[in-house]
C-alpha positions in Angstrom: 8.1 -1.1 -27.0 5.2 0.4 -25.1 5.6 2.4 -21.9 4.5 1.0 -18.6 2.1 2.8 -16.2 5.0 3.3 -13.8 7.0 5.0 -16.6 4.1 7.4 -17.1 4.0 8.1 -13.4 7.7 9.1 -13.5 7.2 11.2 -16.6 4.3 13.0 -15.0 6.2 13.7 -11.8 3.9 11.5 -9.7 6.9 9.3 -8.9 10.3 10.8 -8.5 13.7 9.2 -7.9 15.4 10.3 -4.7 18.1 9.0 -2.5 17.0 5.8 -0.8 16.0 6.6 2.8 16.0 3.7 5.3 15.0 6.0 8.1 11.8 7.1 6.2 11.2 3.4 5.3 11.4 2.5 9.0 9.0 5.4 9.9 6.6 4.3 7.2 6.5 0.7 8.4 5.8 2.0 12.0 2.9 4.0 10.5 1.6 0.9 8.8 1.7 -1.0 12.1 -0.1 1.9 13.9 -2.9 2.0 11.3 -3.2 -1.8 11.5 -3.6 -1.6 15.3 -6.2 1.2 14.9 -8.1 -0.9 12.3 -8.3 -3.8 14.7 -9.8 -1.6 17.4 -12.3 -0.1 14.9 -13.3 -3.5 13.5 -13.9 -4.8 17.1 -16.0 -1.6 17.7 -18.0 -2.2 14.5 -16.9 1.2 13.1 -16.6 -0.1 9.6 -15.9 2.9 7.4 -13.1 4.2 9.6 -11.7 0.6 10.0 -11.6 0.3 6.2 -9.8 3.6 5.8 -7.3 2.5 8.5 -6.7 -0.8 6.7 -6.0 1.1 3.5 -3.6 3.4 5.3 -1.8 0.4 6.8 -1.4 -1.1 3.3 -0.4 2.2 1.8 2.3 2.8 4.3 3.6 -0.7 4.0 3.9 -0.1 0.2 5.5 3.3 0.8 8.1 1.6 2.9 9.4 -0.2 -0.2 9.4 3.1 -2.2 11.4 4.9 0.4 13.9 2.0 0.5 14.1 2.0 -3.3 14.6 5.8 -3.4 11.2 6.7 -4.8 9.1 9.7 -3.7 5.3 9.4 -4.4 2.7 12.0 -5.2 0.0 9.6 -6.2 -1.6 6.7 -4.4 -2.5 5.2 -7.8 1.2 5.3 -8.8 2.2 3.6 -5.6 -0.1 0.7 -6.5 1.3 0.5 -10.0 4.9 0.7 -8.7 4.3 -2.3 -6.4 2.5 -4.2 -9.1 5.1 -3.6 -11.8 8.3 -3.7 -9.7 7.4 -6.2 -7.0 4.5 -8.4 -8.0 5.7 -9.0 -11.6 9.1 -10.1 -10.2 7.2 -12.2 -7.6 8.6 -10.4 -4.6 5.0 -9.9 -3.5 2.0 -12.0 -4.5 -0.7 -11.0 -6.9 -3.0 -10.9 -3.9 -0.8 -8.3 -2.2 -0.9 -6.0 -5.3 -4.6 -6.5 -5.8 -5.6 -5.8 -2.2 -3.5 -2.6 -2.2 -5.2 -1.3 -5.3 -8.7 -2.5 -4.5 -8.5 -0.9 -1.0 -7.3 2.4 -2.6 -10.3 2.4 -4.9 -12.8 1.6 -2.2 -11.2 4.1 0.2 -11.8 6.8 -2.5 -15.5 5.8 -2.6 -15.8 6.0 1.1 -13.9 9.2 1.6 -15.1 11.3 -1.4 -18.6 10.0 -2.2 -21.6 12.1 -1.3 -23.5 8.9 -0.4 -23.2 7.0 2.8 -21.0 3.9 2.0 -22.4 0.4 2.2 -19.5 -1.9 3.1 -20.2 -5.5 2.3 -16.6 -6.6 2.6 -15.4 -8.9 5.4 -13.1 -6.6 7.3 -11.6 -9.4 9.3 -10.5 -11.1 6.0 -9.1 -7.7 4.8 -7.3 -7.3 8.1 -5.6 -10.7 7.6 -4.6 -9.8 4.0 -3.1 -6.4 5.0 -1.3 -8.1 7.9 0.1 -10.6 5.5 1.2 -7.8 3.1 2.9 -6.0 6.0 4.7 -9.1 7.1 6.0 -9.7 3.5 7.2 -6.1 3.3 9.1 -6.6 6.6 10.7 -9.8 5.1 11.7 -7.9 1.9 13.4 -5.2 3.9 15.1 -7.7 6.3 16.4 -9.8 3.4 17.4 -6.7 1.3 15.4 -8.0 -1.7 15.0 -5.5 -4.5 13.3 -5.5 -7.8 15.5 -5.6 -10.9 15.2 -2.5 -13.2 
């Protein structure tokens, strides 16, 4: 039996089991909402790079909500994406699109934030906004219904 990427994240200390924390989960979802609101303002102002980063931050905090609720502390954005993919998307608690948008935003955000070249965004930020909004709404449903992945 081969190890999953999430198992590697735990072994490397990039994900760590902690006591589930609904207070942190609530704070993280509020952060996601805040960044989504900021993204909308930035999109409407045609400030594309910062809008993209705000969209990523909204999706990251939405995902982090689930980790806090599950009792997982993260030290790697990559591992957050893999956790959502392996624990939530595989068990169909979130869609493939939700998992893909989270990881693709993470990758593109790294390019924008760390590249020495001025980014050229060709993505439709309104479409991404809608996808992140959908992911955030799904996270709210998961929390409200108490849905959890099976280990």
